[in-house]
N, C-alpha and C positions, 0 to 999 in steps of 0.2 A: 577311567573317567566316563561319566555319564552326561549326555547332553540332551535336553528335552525342549520341545517346542510348545509355546503357549499362546499362539495366535498373533496375528499381525507380524511383528518382528521381534517379539519377546522370546528369548531363549534363556535357559538356565544351564549352567555348567557346574557340575559337582566333581571336584578333584581332591582326593584325600579328605581332609576336614574343612575344605574351603568351598564355599558356594558363591558363584558369580551370577548376577542377573544382568542381562543385556537388554536395553530399551524396554523397561518394564511398564508398558501401557496396559494397565489392568482395570482400574476403575473406568466405567463407561465403555469398556470393550466387551461386547457380548460374546466374542469369540475366545475370550480368555477364561481359563479354568481356575486361575489363581485368585486368592483373596489378599488384597494389598496388606491388610493389617497382620496377616499371618507370616509375611515374608521376612526372614531374618538373614539376609545374605551378608557375606563379608565384604563383597565388592559389588558396585553397580557400574557398568560400563555403558556409555552413551555414544551413539553414532552421530547425533546432531540434535538441534534444539527444538524441532517441531513437537507440538504437544502430544502427538500420538506415538512419540518415542521417549521423550522425557517422562511422560506419564506420571506415575506415582513415586518418582525418585525421591522427592523431598520428604514425603511422609515416611517412606521405607528407610531412608538414610537416617532420619532422626530417631525412628523407633529402634533400629538395629545397630546403629553406630557404623554402618557400612561406609567404606571409602568409595568416593565417586571418581571415576576416571573418564576424562572427556577432553575436548579441545579447549584451549586456554580461554577463549572468549566466553564460551558457555560456562566454564569453571568460574570465571569472574562474576558472571551474572548469578550463579547459584550461591556464591559466597556473599555477595553484597546484598542481593535482593531477597534471598531465601535463608540466609544465615547458616549455610552449611560450612563446616570447618574442615572436615576430612576430605579433601579434594586433591587429586593428582592431575595437574594441568599438563597436557601434551599438545603436539601439533603434527601436521601431516609430514610423513617421512621419518619422524622420530620414533625410537623404540625405548622401552624402559623395562627393567626387571622388577617383578614383584615376588612376593613369597610363593605364589602359586605358579609362576612362570613369566613369560615375556609378553608384552603388548606392543604392537607396532601399529601406528595409524597410517592409513593409505588415503589417497584421494578418492573422492566420490563426486559425481556431478548431480547436484540437487540444490536445495535451499536450506536455510537454518534460521528460523526466527520464531518469535512468539508475539502476542499482542497483550499489552497491559494498559489498562486505563485509557483505551482508545489509541494507544501508541504502538506502532510496529517496532519491535526491538530486534536488531540483527544479532545473532548468536554465533557468528563465526562460520568457518567453512565446515560443511558436512564431511564426514570421514567414513571410510571402511576400517575394519579392524582385523589384524592378523594376530591370533593368539598362538603362542607356542607353549604347550603344556604337556608334561609327561612325554616329551619328544615328538609330539604330534602338532601339526600346523593346521589351524582352523581359520578359514577366511569368512568373515561376516561382512558382506558387501554394503550393508546399510541401505539407504535409499539412493539409488543411482541409475543413470542411464548407462548404456553400453559405451565403453571406451577401450581403445586398442591397447593401452598400457596394462590392461588386465593380464596380457601375456607376460609382462615383466613380473607382476605379482606372483604368478604361478611359477615362473622360472627362478625367482629369487627365494621363494618359500615353497618348496614342493608340498602341495596341499593334500592332506588326508581328508578334509571335509570343507565344503563351501556352501554357505547359505546365500541364495540369490533371490532378489525380489522378482516377482512375475506379474504384478497386478496391472501394469500398463497405466497410462494417463499421467501418473505422478512419477513412475519409475520405469524401468525396462518392462516390456511385455514378454510373453513367453518366447516369441521368436528371437528377440534380442538376447534374452537370458540364455537361450540354447547356444547362441554364438559365444556368449561370455563363458559358458561351461567349456566350450571348445578351446577358448583362449587359456583358461585357467588350468585345465587338465587335472582337476582334483580327483581323488579316488572315488569320492561320493559327492553328489550335489543334492541339496535339499531346498525346495522352493519355500518362499516366505512372502509376506506383504501381499496377501490376496484374500478376497472374500470377507474382509472386515465390514465393508459397506458396498452397496451396489456398483459404484463406479469402478471398483477394482475386482469384480467377480471374474474368476478364472477357473479352469479345470486343471488342477495340479497333476492329475494322472496323465492327462494329455500332454502336458509339458514334459514330464518324465519320459513318456514314450517317444517324444520327438528328439531326444538327445542322441548325439552321434554314437555309433557302435563303439563299444569300449568304454563309454562313460556311464557310470552307474548313478542312477537317480533314485531317490526315495521320498515318498510323501509321508510326512509325520502327521498323524492326527493330533488334535489338540490334547496336550498332556502326555503324548507319547515321547519316549526317549530312545536313544541308542547308546551303546557303549563302544568306545574306540580305544 
Protein backbone atom coordinates (compact mmCIF):
# COMPACT_ATOMS: atom_id res chain seq x y z
CA UNK A 1 0.00 0.00 0.00
CA UNK A 2 1.30 3.44 -0.96
CA UNK A 3 0.17 6.64 0.72
CA UNK A 4 1.11 10.05 -0.68
CA UNK A 5 0.65 13.64 0.54
CA UNK A 6 -0.62 16.37 -1.77
CA UNK A 7 -0.78 19.53 0.31
CA UNK A 8 -3.15 20.83 2.98
CA UNK A 9 -4.94 17.63 4.05
CA UNK A 10 -5.15 15.84 0.71
CA UNK A 11 -3.74 12.33 0.72
CA UNK A 12 -3.97 9.48 -1.77
CA UNK A 13 -4.01 5.81 -0.79
CA UNK A 14 -3.32 3.15 -3.40
CA UNK A 15 -4.00 -0.42 -2.36
CA UNK A 16 -4.10 -3.15 -4.96
CA UNK A 17 -6.23 -1.85 -7.84
CA UNK A 18 -8.05 0.68 -5.64
CA UNK A 19 -7.29 4.39 -5.33
CA UNK A 20 -8.70 6.46 -2.46
CA UNK A 21 -8.53 10.25 -2.29
CA UNK A 22 -9.01 11.96 1.06
CA UNK A 23 -10.07 15.63 1.31
CA UNK A 24 -9.19 16.50 -2.32
CA UNK A 25 -8.61 20.26 -2.12
CA UNK A 26 -6.82 20.66 -5.46
CA UNK A 27 -8.11 23.58 -7.53
CA UNK A 28 -7.12 26.87 -5.93
CA UNK A 29 -4.55 25.13 -3.74
CA UNK A 30 -1.10 26.33 -4.78
CA UNK A 31 0.48 23.69 -2.55
CA UNK A 32 -1.15 20.78 -4.39
CA UNK A 33 0.66 18.98 -7.20
CA UNK A 34 -2.43 17.21 -8.57
CA UNK A 35 -4.71 18.23 -11.45
CA UNK A 36 -8.36 17.67 -10.57
CA UNK A 37 -9.39 16.67 -14.09
CA UNK A 38 -6.82 13.87 -14.13
CA UNK A 39 -7.93 12.19 -10.91
CA UNK A 40 -9.81 8.92 -11.34
CA UNK A 41 -10.11 7.46 -7.84
CA UNK A 42 -12.43 4.64 -6.86
CA UNK A 43 -13.34 6.33 -3.57
CA UNK A 44 -13.27 9.82 -2.10
CA UNK A 45 -13.35 10.10 1.70
CA UNK A 46 -14.20 13.43 3.34
CA UNK A 47 -13.48 14.46 6.91
CA UNK A 48 -15.88 17.43 6.95
CA UNK A 49 -17.67 20.01 4.84
CA UNK A 50 -15.29 22.97 4.70
CA UNK A 51 -14.45 24.04 1.16
CA UNK A 52 -10.72 23.43 1.63
CA UNK A 53 -11.48 19.76 2.30
CA UNK A 54 -14.44 18.95 0.07
CA UNK A 55 -12.49 20.77 -2.63
CA UNK A 56 -12.95 19.15 -6.05
CA UNK A 57 -15.00 16.21 -4.81
CA UNK A 58 -18.05 16.85 -6.99
CA UNK A 59 -16.12 17.22 -10.25
CA UNK A 60 -13.85 14.26 -9.53
CA UNK A 61 -16.75 12.01 -8.46
CA UNK A 62 -18.75 12.85 -11.58
CA UNK A 63 -15.75 12.32 -13.87
CA UNK A 64 -14.52 9.10 -12.29
CA UNK A 65 -17.66 7.50 -10.86
CA UNK A 66 -15.96 7.44 -7.45
CA UNK A 67 -18.00 6.56 -4.39
CA UNK A 68 -17.94 9.29 -1.74
CA UNK A 69 -17.71 8.34 1.95
CA UNK A 70 -18.55 10.99 4.55
CA UNK A 71 -20.82 11.94 7.45
CA UNK A 72 -24.55 11.60 6.79
CA UNK A 73 -25.31 15.34 6.78
CA UNK A 74 -22.63 16.13 4.22
CA UNK A 75 -23.76 13.10 2.22
CA UNK A 76 -27.31 14.46 2.05
CA UNK A 77 -26.03 17.84 0.88
CA UNK A 78 -23.89 16.30 -1.86
CA UNK A 79 -26.81 14.17 -3.04
CA UNK A 80 -29.50 16.86 -3.02
CA UNK A 81 -27.50 19.96 -3.93
CA UNK A 82 -24.79 18.46 -6.13
CA UNK A 83 -26.52 15.45 -7.65
CA UNK A 84 -24.05 12.81 -6.50
CA UNK A 85 -25.51 9.32 -6.42
CA UNK A 86 -22.70 7.04 -5.21
CA UNK A 87 -22.44 8.08 -1.58
CA UNK A 88 -21.91 6.04 1.56
CA UNK A 89 -23.23 7.97 4.56
CA UNK A 90 -21.68 7.21 7.94
CA UNK A 91 -21.42 8.84 11.34
CA UNK A 92 -19.10 9.15 14.31
CA UNK A 93 -18.36 5.86 16.03
CA UNK A 94 -19.60 3.80 13.10
CA UNK A 95 -17.47 1.51 10.99
CA UNK A 96 -18.13 -0.04 7.61
CA UNK A 97 -16.47 -2.59 5.39
CA UNK A 98 -15.63 -1.67 1.80
CA UNK A 99 -13.89 -3.75 -0.84
CA UNK A 100 -10.54 -2.12 0.02
CA UNK A 101 -10.88 -2.43 3.80
CA UNK A 102 -12.65 -0.82 6.73
CA UNK A 103 -13.49 2.81 7.46
CA UNK A 104 -14.36 4.04 10.95
CA UNK A 105 -15.29 7.64 11.72
CA UNK A 106 -14.03 9.20 14.93
CA UNK A 107 -14.84 12.47 16.60
CA UNK A 108 -12.99 15.66 15.73
CA UNK A 109 -13.36 19.09 17.32
CA UNK A 110 -13.85 21.64 14.56
CA UNK A 111 -16.66 23.01 12.36
CA UNK A 112 -18.25 21.85 9.12
CA UNK A 113 -20.15 24.21 6.87
CA UNK A 114 -20.21 25.96 3.52
CA UNK A 115 -21.78 29.15 2.18
CA UNK A 116 -24.22 29.08 -0.75
CA UNK A 117 -26.07 32.11 -2.12
CA UNK A 118 -25.27 34.08 0.99
CA UNK A 119 -26.51 31.32 3.32
CA UNK A 120 -24.38 29.41 5.79
CA UNK A 121 -25.19 25.70 5.49
CA UNK A 122 -24.25 23.35 8.33
CA UNK A 123 -22.82 20.07 7.06
CA UNK A 124 -22.83 17.96 10.18
CA UNK A 125 -20.10 17.02 12.60
CA UNK A 126 -16.46 16.97 11.50
CA UNK A 127 -14.75 13.61 11.79
CA UNK A 128 -11.46 11.86 11.93
CA UNK A 129 -11.04 8.64 9.97
CA UNK A 130 -9.44 5.31 10.84
CA UNK A 131 -8.69 3.19 7.79
CA UNK A 132 -7.92 -0.50 8.23
CA UNK A 133 -6.35 -1.66 4.99
CA UNK A 134 -4.12 -4.67 4.34
CA UNK A 135 -3.97 -5.25 8.10
CA UNK A 136 -2.66 -1.71 8.75
CA UNK A 137 -4.43 1.00 10.78
CA UNK A 138 -4.11 4.57 9.46
CA UNK A 139 -5.54 7.49 11.42
CA UNK A 140 -6.41 10.67 9.55
CA UNK A 141 -7.27 13.22 12.24
CA UNK A 142 -8.94 15.71 9.89
CA UNK A 143 -9.20 19.24 11.24
CA UNK A 144 -9.27 19.09 15.01
CA UNK A 145 -8.01 20.45 18.26
CA UNK A 146 -6.35 18.23 20.82
CA UNK A 147 -8.65 15.98 22.84
CA UNK A 148 -7.81 13.35 25.43
CA UNK A 149 -9.90 10.60 23.81
CA UNK A 150 -7.18 10.35 21.19
CA UNK A 151 -5.71 7.92 23.73
CA UNK A 152 -8.69 5.64 23.12
CA UNK A 153 -8.32 5.88 19.35
CA UNK A 154 -4.77 4.59 19.68
CA UNK A 155 -5.69 1.92 22.20
CA UNK A 156 -8.65 0.58 20.21
CA UNK A 157 -6.84 0.74 16.88
CA UNK A 158 -3.08 0.19 17.27
CA UNK A 159 -1.89 2.68 14.67
CA UNK A 160 0.73 2.14 12.01
CA UNK A 161 0.42 5.71 10.73
CA UNK A 162 -1.21 8.96 11.88
CA UNK A 163 -1.75 12.18 9.92
CA UNK A 164 -2.04 15.15 12.29
CA UNK A 165 -2.77 18.83 11.54
CA UNK A 166 -0.16 21.27 12.86
CA UNK A 167 -1.20 24.60 11.32
CA UNK A 168 -2.60 26.21 14.49
CA UNK A 169 -5.34 28.89 14.54
CA UNK A 170 -7.96 26.59 12.93
CA UNK A 171 -6.58 23.27 14.25
CA UNK A 172 -3.98 21.98 16.65
CA UNK A 173 -0.66 23.74 16.53
CA UNK A 174 2.65 21.89 16.69
CA UNK A 175 2.76 21.77 20.50
CA UNK A 176 -0.68 20.21 20.86
CA UNK A 177 -0.07 17.91 17.90
CA UNK A 178 3.02 16.56 19.67
CA UNK A 179 0.82 15.73 22.66
CA UNK A 180 -1.67 14.08 20.29
CA UNK A 181 1.16 11.94 18.93
CA UNK A 182 1.98 10.91 22.49
CA UNK A 183 -1.65 9.97 23.11
CA UNK A 184 -1.99 8.01 19.86
CA UNK A 185 1.31 6.10 19.98
CA UNK A 186 1.33 5.55 16.24
CA UNK A 187 4.38 3.91 14.71
CA UNK A 188 4.79 6.95 12.44
CA UNK A 189 3.35 10.48 12.52
CA UNK A 190 3.06 12.74 9.47
CA UNK A 191 2.15 16.44 9.77
CA UNK A 192 -0.50 18.00 7.52
CA UNK A 193 -2.69 21.13 7.24
CA UNK A 194 0.13 23.68 7.25
CA UNK A 195 1.72 26.28 4.93
CA UNK A 196 -1.23 26.44 2.52
CA UNK A 197 -1.67 30.11 3.41
CA UNK A 198 0.15 32.52 5.76
CA UNK A 199 -2.10 32.06 8.80
CA UNK A 200 -1.11 28.39 9.13
CA UNK A 201 2.59 28.62 8.29
CA UNK A 202 4.63 26.16 10.35
CA UNK A 203 7.97 24.36 10.27
CA UNK A 204 7.09 20.66 9.92
CA UNK A 205 10.69 19.56 10.52
CA UNK A 206 10.66 21.38 13.85
CA UNK A 207 7.43 19.60 14.75
CA UNK A 208 8.92 16.20 13.94
CA UNK A 209 12.00 17.03 16.01
CA UNK A 210 9.76 17.89 18.98
CA UNK A 211 8.14 14.45 19.16
CA UNK A 212 8.80 12.29 22.20
CA UNK A 213 11.63 9.81 22.06
CA UNK A 214 10.38 6.60 20.50
CA UNK A 215 7.82 8.33 18.26
CA UNK A 216 8.88 8.46 14.63
CA UNK A 217 7.84 11.49 12.61
CA UNK A 218 8.26 12.09 8.91
CA UNK A 219 7.72 15.18 6.76
CA UNK A 220 6.32 14.27 3.36
CA UNK A 221 7.07 16.74 0.62
CA UNK A 222 4.24 17.58 -1.78
CA UNK A 223 3.70 14.52 -3.96
CA UNK A 224 5.94 12.30 -1.87
CA UNK A 225 4.68 8.93 -0.71
CA UNK A 226 5.57 6.10 1.60
CA UNK A 227 4.81 2.41 1.53
CA UNK A 228 3.57 0.59 4.59
